[in-house]
N, C-alpha and C positions, 0 to 999 in steps of 0.2 A: 706385376708388383706395384706399378703406379696406382692401380685401382685400389689395392689394399691400403696403401698409404692415404689415399683420398678418403676412403670410408672411415679410417681411424679418426679423422678430424670432424666428421659429421656427428653432431650430438644426438644422442638417443632421444626419441620423442617421449615426452612425459605422458603417462596414462591419464587421460581426461575423464572426469566423472560428471554426471548430470543428476540433479535432484528429480526423483520420479515419485508420483503418488502411489501409495499402496492400497488406498481405498478411495471411494468417491468423496470428493471434497466439494461441498455445496457453496454457492456464493454467500458471502457474509459470514462464513464459518471461520473460526480461528484455527490455524493449522497447528497440530500437535506433533510431537516427535514420532508417534506411532503411525501417523498418516503419510509420512514420506520416508524415502530411503535413497541411498546413492546407487546409481547404475553406472557400470563401466563404459557406457557409450558417451560420445560428445554430441550435443545438440546445440546448434547455434541459436543464441538468444535465450537459452535456458539457464537457470541457476545452477551453480556448481558446488555451493557450500550449503550444508543443512542449516547452519545457524542463521543464514540470511533469510530463511523461509519460516522457520519455527517461530510461532508467536505472531506472525503476520495474518492478515485477513484475506481470504480468497475473494477476488473481484468477479471471477467467472467460475463456472463448474470445471473441476479438474477430475478426470476419470482415471481409474487404476491403470498403471503401466504407462501413463502419459507423462511427458516431461513438464515440469513446472516452469512456465515461461515468465519472463520479466514483467510483462504487463498484467499477468493473471493474479498477482498478489500485491498488497499494499499495507500501509499502517492501519490498525484497527480504528473503526469509526468511533468518534466521541459523541456525535450528534446524529440522530436518526431523523428521517423525514417526518414532518408534522409534530415534532417535539417542541414543547414549550421551552424557550431559551431566554436568557437575559441579553439585551442589546446594550452595548456600551459605545458611546461616542466621546472621545477625549481630544481636545485641541486647545492649545494655549491657555492651560489652567482651567478650562471649562470641561466639566464631566457630566454627561447626561446618560441616565440609565432608563431603559424602557422594557416592557414585556413584549416578547416577539414569538413567532412561530417559524420553525425552519421549513423551508420549501425543498430542501435537499438533504443529502446525507454526506458526511465527510469526517475526516480525521483532522487532528491539530495541524494548523498551517494552511489548510485548504480553504478556498473561497466558495461560499454557497449563497444562494438566495434566501432571504428571510423576509418575513412580513411583520411590520409593526402592528400589534393587535389593536391599538387605539385608533390609529389613522388609516389602517389597511394599506399603507404604502409599502411597496416591495423594494427592498434594498439588497445590496451585496455586502457581505461581511466576511471576515477571516476568523476561523475557529481558533480560539486560544487554548492552551493546554488544560485549562480548568473548565472548558466547555462553554464559556461565554463567547458571544459573537462581537468582534470588534468592527464597528462600522466606520468606514472612511468617508471623506467628503463626497 
């Protein structure tokens, strides 16, 4: 009888779900709703909510039946490698704009390397939401 009372106070385990690919998702491909589904298994480090994955960009290849892991997707890239970009430096009322070329690929808020086309100087900058590269000191 004691065991019965003890089990009555143990909460039932919630059914965990994992986001799984239904088709091959290539790197740099935007994930659509028909490319993923929920699977009743729990995988550590994998997404558990479809909305967190749909609309994101695959960073690595994800094969059918495999769980979508946290490092495998991210925000869609705004700037591609070798793309012409506008470099902006702003400090204490001074604003300088220059033409540049991206040396990396990234989404808004990420830091990438860029090259000033005129001076061929390589700099680091942060991608702004409008696609410009904000260069720091």
